[in-house]
Structure formats: C-alpha cells, structure tokens
N, C-alpha and C positions, 0 to 999 in steps of 0.2 A: 391466531387458530381460536377454534370453537374449543369446548372442553373436552368435547370427544375426540376432538382430529389432534390436541394436545395429548390424550394417554394415549390415544395410538403411540403416536410416533415415541413416545417415553417408555413403550413396551417392545419397541423395533428396536431401541437404542438399549434396552436393559437383554433382552435375550442375546444368546450367540448365535453364530452364524449357521444357517442350517446347510449341513453337506447332504452328498448324494445316498447317504446311507438313514437319515433323518428323513429325507423328502420320500424313500420307496419304502421306509415302514410304516409310513402313516398311510401316502399314497399311490401304492403298486402300480393305479393305472395310470398314474401322470392328472390324474383329476382326482380332489379330495370329494369322497362323498359322505355325506353325512347324515346320519338318522336322527329326524327332528319329530319329534311328539306334539301332534296338532292337538292334542286335548289338555293341556295345560295351555290355560288361557293367557296368566301372568308372560311367560315365556314366549306364546307366539298369540299377538294381538292382532293380525290382519294377514290380510298380503296383498302384494302389488298388482299392480295392474296387467301384467302380466302372469299374474299367477303364484307367484313364487310366497315362499311364508314370511310375512314381519316381525319382529321381536328381539328380544335379547337373544333369543338361543339362535335363529341365525344367524345374529351379527357377528355373536363372537365366533361362529364359527369362518364365518367370510373374512375376520381379523385373521385366522389361521391360516387360513388357505393365498390370504397372499403375502404371509408370512411366508411358507414352504413354496410360493411363484406355483399356483397351481390355482387353475380353477374350482372351480367349489358346484357340486350337485347335490340338490337337494332332497334327500329321499325320505320323504313323510309319510307317517305313517299314525292312525286312529290312535291307539294310548301307546300307552310307556311299554307295557307287556307285548306289543307288537314290534316296537324298535326292538326290545330284549331278545324274542326269536327271531331275529334276521340275523342273528349271527349265527355261524355255521362252520363247515369245515371249511378254512382256510386253503387248502392243498386240492380242495376239490371245486373252489372256485364259490361256493356254495354264501360267502358272507354279502351282504346287501348294502354293509354299510363301513366306512373305513373310522371314523369316529361317530360317536351316538351320545346324542345329550338328553339325558334323563337321568331322575334321583339315584344314588347310588344306594345299594340295598347289599347285605352279604348274600344274599341268594342270587342277585344276579353278578356278582362277583367271583362265581363259582366260573364264569367264562367270558367275563367282559373284567378288563383293569380299568381301573375310574381315578382319574385325580382328586384330589383334594376338593371339595365342595367348591364354587367359586360365588352362587347363590343358595338363600335357604329361604323355605316357604313355613312358617307352625302350622301343624294339625292339629286341629281340638274338636268339640264336639258341639252339636248342637242340641239341645232335649226342647219337649215341648212343655204349653201351659201347663203348669199345675207338677210339675217334676219335682220330687224330692232331691234329684240330684244335682249336686252347685258343683261340683268339681269332679275333675278326672280319677281323684282317690277312690270314685264311689259307683265309676262303670263297671269295671268288673266284679259283678253280683250274679248267681243264679236268676234266672229269669229275665236279664237283662240283652236286649234283643238288641243290634247294630247295626244299620244303615251303611252299606259302604260299598264300593270300587271296587273291582275285583282286577288285582293284580294292582294297585299304584301301591305308591311304596309307603305310601300311611297304611293300608292296609295288609302290606310283608309287616311293618310294626307289630302292626296289632296281632295276626297271626302267629307272632314269635312272641309276644308277650300277656296277652290273656289267658287266665286258667279256666274261668268260670260264666263268661260273659256269651254270649251267642253272634256272632257275625250273620250279617243275611247278604252276602253279595249279589253286586248284580252286573253289568256290563257297562254302563255308561256312570257319571254322575249327577246328572239327569233323571235316569232309573234309580237312583241310590235317592234323589230327593224322594221319587213319587211311592218306593216300597216302605218311607221311613213314613208318609203322611196315609198312602192308601193299605198299609199295615197294622198302621198306629205303634209301630216301633218305639221304644222306649229311646234312643239315640240316634243320632246320624251324624257319619264320623266322615273330616274333609279337610282339605285346603280352610286354614280362616278368614280368605278373602271371600273365598266362595260361600262359607257358612253367614258368614255379613251381608251379602246379599238374599241368601233362602230363607231369614230370619224373619224380613221385612215383609214375607208373604202369609207368614205362619203367627195372629196374634199370640200374645203372652209368649210366644215361644223365648230362648236365650241360648247364646252364644256363652259355654264357659269360658271364666276369663282365663287358666289355664288351659299349659298345652300339652299334650300326650310325644310329642313327636316334631322335632322340625325336617322339614323332607329336605334332604343336602343333594342338589342340583349342578351334577359333573358333568366331566366329560370322561365318556370312556370310549377304548378303543379294543378288538379282539385281544385276547390275552394267549391266543397261540401267533404274536406275530413278533418280530424285531422289538427286543424291551425299548431298545433307544427310542421307537417315537412314544412310549408311554413315557419315557422318562422326559425327552422332550414336550409332550405336552402337560406333563406338570411342570415344568419350566414356566409353561406359556400360561398355566392359570393364576401361578404365583405372581407372576408379574402385570398380569390383566387385573389381577386385585390391587396390588399391589399402587400401583400409578393411578387409579382410579378409573382405569377403563370399565370396571364391572358399573361403577356406581353410574357412571356416565351413559350407560346402555339404560339402563334402568329409567332414570332420569328422562332421555330422549322419548322412550317408549311409553312416560305417563305410569309408569305402577311403582312409585315411589312411596314407601308406606304397606306397599304390599310384597312386596322381593326386598330382601336385602341381604348386603353383601356379607357372604361366609367369614366366622373369623378365619 
C-alpha cells in the first residue's frame, strides 16, 4: 500500500465503530455536506474533471465520509467568511453544510464547534523596499496601514490584537496586494506562502522572518447539533494526525513546506 492508503487504514483501525447516533449527528440527511473554502490555495489546489474540489481539505472530508458510510457533497464557497455565514438555525433547516473546513477562530467558535487544528499555516507580513520595519513587533504603531483580506482568520487575529495600526480590509487576497501597492501602504498581511510569491513582484520588498500567528485549519460542525458528532470529529482529527494521514495528504498534493501538520 502507498503511504496514503496505509494511513487511511490506520485511521480506520484506530477509531471506534460509528453508531447511528454519530452518523445522524454528523450527516442528518444521510449525505455529509462539506463546506469548502476555495480561496485557500494550499488546502484546495485545483478541481477534478467533473468540477469537484481537489486538495487536502476535500480529501480529509472524503475519508471522514467513508468512515461514517456516507456519500460526500462538497458545498464550495469563495471565502472562509462565506463558509462561516452558511451556518444557520438547524431547526429551520438553514445550515448549508454539516462540517466546514476553515480556520478555527474565537469569533467563529460562537456558532461552530471546532476540532483541534489538523494543519497550520504561518501568517506574517510583507513590507516595501526601504521600510524600517524588520519584525512584527514594529508593526503596531500609529501611521502604519496594513492591507489585509476581510474576514480571513489572520485578519480576525489582527483585529483582536492590534492597538494602533490601521487595517485596510478588502474582499480578496489579490485585492489586498493591489491595495498595498496602489495606496502605498506600509504593510501587507497574509499567509507566508502567498507573500513569498508576492514579494517576487516587488523589487526590494521583503517578507518578515517572524510570524504573528499560525492559522489553525480545523474541522467544524454547527454547535447546535448533538455533541456526539463533534466528539467523533475530534477523535478523527487526532487519528488523522497521529496516523500520518494529514502529512500524506500534504505530500500527495505537493504543498509540503507550505502547510504543516498541527501539533
């Protein structure tokens, strides 16, 4: 068996048998509806010939669906904020997904029960040529304007932690780069792998060596569901990390060195 198939077999052998209560809690319609954030280019690296998302995020959801004996239905969204918004009143049938694969954040945890992270991505900053900023500790100052993507997990962290710098929030990662350049802003915030690509387009610019946070990519389920589902998800994530499944998926999709298995 390949490393991936061996890891999947190990996950299956590690977890307890799924009873009807767990399956009902996670997939009450009989199909596991999975909220997928298409804007995370590390977790969703492309699409299949039939238009289905491809990457670590959809693959780990498919393993879970197989474990609970369900078909998988990918519900794709343009941003993590849109994934979070798709959680509604379960009694009214407004939830658009059963599990959502997005960054765990306290603001989202008010209505989503998250597992521990299964992988993480460093968040840091890019500064233009000639900048005096050499580390993130120098960023939170009066007069510093930071281009960032609205409602990204790293932006939510900045909102909670910055006291003096100003956030210039736009609707996409590409737009945050454009705002940084066009408005001659002092800082561009983002995921390190993307910033390492962006810096190549800006002579003399640099990406800071340190990080301000690591976006914790987790699996969530609406927190008004039977908690048996969330408990099983946590066991699944533990097994996925310990078995080598997460690392095998990272390797399989060519994002090694950009994504890392969460502790």
